[in-house]
C-alpha positions in Angstrom: -95.1 43.9 -24.7 -93.8 42.1 -27.8 -92.4 45.4 -29.1 -90.6 46.0 -25.9 -88.9 42.6 -25.9 -88.0 43.0 -29.6 -86.6 46.5 -28.9 -84.4 45.1 -26.1 -83.2 42.3 -28.4 -82.3 44.9 -31.1 -80.3 46.9 -28.6 -78.5 43.8 -27.4 -77.6 43.0 -31.0 -76.3 46.5 -31.5 -74.2 46.4 -28.4 -72.7 43.0 -29.4 -72.0 44.3 -32.9 -70.3 47.4 -31.4 -68.2 45.2 -29.0 -67.2 42.9 -31.8 -65.9 45.8 -33.9 -63.6 47.2 -31.2 -60.0 47.1 -32.3 -57.1 46.7 -29.9 -55.1 49.9 -30.5 -57.8 52.3 -29.2 -58.3 50.1 -26.2 -54.6 50.1 -25.5 -54.5 53.9 -25.7 -57.3 54.1 -23.3 -55.7 51.6 -20.9 -52.6 53.8 -21.1 -54.6 56.8 -20.1 -56.0 54.8 -17.1 -52.5 53.6 -16.0 -50.9 57.0 -16.5 -53.5 58.9 -14.5 -53.5 56.2 -11.7 -49.7 56.3 -11.4 -49.9 60.1 -11.3 -52.3 59.8 -8.4 -49.9 57.4 -6.6 -47.0 59.8 -7.1 -48.8 63.0 -6.2 -50.8 61.9 -3.1 -49.2 61.2 0.3 -49.1 57.6 1.5 -51.3 58.5 4.5 -54.2 59.3 2.1 -54.3 55.8 0.7 -57.1 54.0 2.4 -59.3 51.5 0.6 -62.2 54.0 0.0 -59.9 56.7 -1.4 -58.1 54.2 -3.6 -61.4 53.2 -5.0 -62.4 56.8 -5.6 -59.0 57.5 -7.3 -59.4 54.4 -9.5 -62.9 55.6 -10.6 -61.4 59.1 -11.4 -58.7 57.4 -13.4 -61.2 55.5 -15.4 -63.2 58.6 -16.3 -60.7 60.2 -18.8 -60.1 56.8 -20.4 -63.8 56.4 -21.0 -64.5 60.0 -22.0 -61.4 61.7 -23.4 -63.4 64.3 -25.3 -65.3 65.4 -22.2 -64.3 67.3 -19.0 -62.8 64.2 -17.4 -59.1 64.7 -18.4 -59.2 68.2 -16.9 -60.9 66.8 -13.8 -58.3 64.1 -13.4 -55.5 66.6 -13.8 -57.1 68.8 -11.1 -57.4 65.8 -8.8 -53.7 65.1 -9.3 -52.7 68.7 -8.6 -55.0 68.6 -5.5 -53.1 65.5 -4.3 -49.8 67.3 -4.8 -51.0 70.3 -2.8 -52.4 68.0 -0.1 -49.1 66.2 0.2 -47.0 69.4 0.3 -49.2 71.7 2.3 -51.4 69.3 4.3 -48.8 66.7 5.2 -45.7 68.9 5.0 -44.0 66.6 2.5 -41.0 68.6 1.0 -41.4 69.1 -2.7 -38.7 66.9 -4.1 -37.6 67.7 -7.7 -37.9 64.1 -8.9 -41.5 63.9 -7.7 -42.4 67.2 -9.3 -40.9 66.1 -12.6 -42.7 62.7 -12.4 -46.1 64.3 -11.7 -45.6 66.9 -14.5 -44.5 64.1 -16.9 -47.5 61.9 -16.0 -49.9 64.8 -16.4 -48.5 65.6 -19.8 -48.6 62.0 -20.9 -52.2 61.6 -19.7 -53.1 64.8 -21.6 -51.5 63.7 -24.9 -52.9 60.2 -24.6 -56.4 61.7 -24.1 -55.9 63.8 -27.2 -55.0 60.7 -29.2 -57.9 58.7 -27.8 -60.3 61.6 -28.6 -59.2 61.2 -32.3 -59.5 57.4 -32.4 -63.0 55.8 -32.6 -63.2 52.4 -30.9 -63.4 50.6 -34.2 -60.4 52.4 -35.9 -57.8 50.3 -37.5 -54.6 52.0 -36.5 -51.0 51.4 -37.6 -49.0 50.8 -34.5 -46.3 53.2 -35.9 -48.7 56.1 -35.5 -49.0 55.5 -31.7 -45.3 54.9 -31.4 -44.5 58.2 -33.3 -47.1 60.0 -31.1 -45.4 58.6 -27.9 -41.9 59.4 -29.2 -43.0 63.0 -29.8 -44.5 63.2 -26.3 -41.3 61.6 -24.9 -39.2 64.4 -26.6 -41.4 67.1 -25.1 -41.2 65.4 -21.7 -37.4 65.1 -21.9 -36.8 68.7 -23.0 -39.2 70.0 -20.3 -37.5 67.9 -17.6 -34.0 69.0 -18.6 -35.1 72.6 -18.8 -36.9 72.4 -15.5 -33.9 70.8 -13.8 -31.5 73.4 -15.2 -33.7 76.2 -14.0 -34.1 74.6 -10.6 -30.3 74.3 -10.4 -30.0 78.0 -11.5 -32.3 78.9 -8.6 -29.9 77.5 -6.1 -26.8 79.2 -7.6 -25.8 82.4 -5.9 -27.6 82.0 -2.6 -30.2 84.7 -2.2 -29.5 86.1 -5.7 -30.0 82.7 -7.2 -33.8 83.0 -7.3 -33.4 86.3 -9.3 -31.3 84.4 -11.8 -33.8 81.6 -12.1 -36.6 84.2 -12.4 -34.9 86.0 -15.2 -33.9 82.8 -17.0 -37.5 81.6 -16.7 -38.8 84.8 -18.1 -36.3 84.6 -21.0 -37.4 81.1 -21.8 -41.1 82.1 -21.6 -40.5 85.0 -24.0 -38.5 82.8 -26.3 -41.2 80.1 -26.4 -43.9 82.7 -27.0 -41.9 84.2 -29.9 -41.3 80.7 -31.3 -45.0 79.9 -31.1 -46.0 83.2 -32.7 -43.5 82.5 -35.5 -44.9 79.0 -36.0 -48.5 80.3 -36.1 -47.6 83.0 -38.7 -45.8 80.4 -40.8 -49.0 78.5 -41.4 
């Protein structure tokens, strides 16, 4: 019995030691994951789906990638967000507004990149805040370029009436081929 109590005390000391070593930057990154995923849910899901039980479930799902960014939880949260978008557009006949689509895509990417950063940072890491700021600035550049390109392609889709969708399709294919060539060149350059 004495060994059991001593083992519990030892575990308690180990937990206290681990908690005392936690640094603020990894916690802030994980809080950013939680907030980004939760706001993504709020933008993607229809208002009719927000009842106390579903809000609690969505909050739990938003906590999971913040706690386990190396596991399957970021993908699960992204799928739940996309499911909310589909529920809103198909189930509740909400028209797919461009601003909402850009916002959901932005929040999905930010959650993804924050999970990648959190997966690299142990809880007790001493991190220069400039590293996180540079990471977020790079993510902001990707989001801005993607949003501008998406809006231009959506605009091209409306130009020309019925033929506009053909123009957007061809432009989208050209962009995809260009990006594939750029990625292939970057990989060969290594």
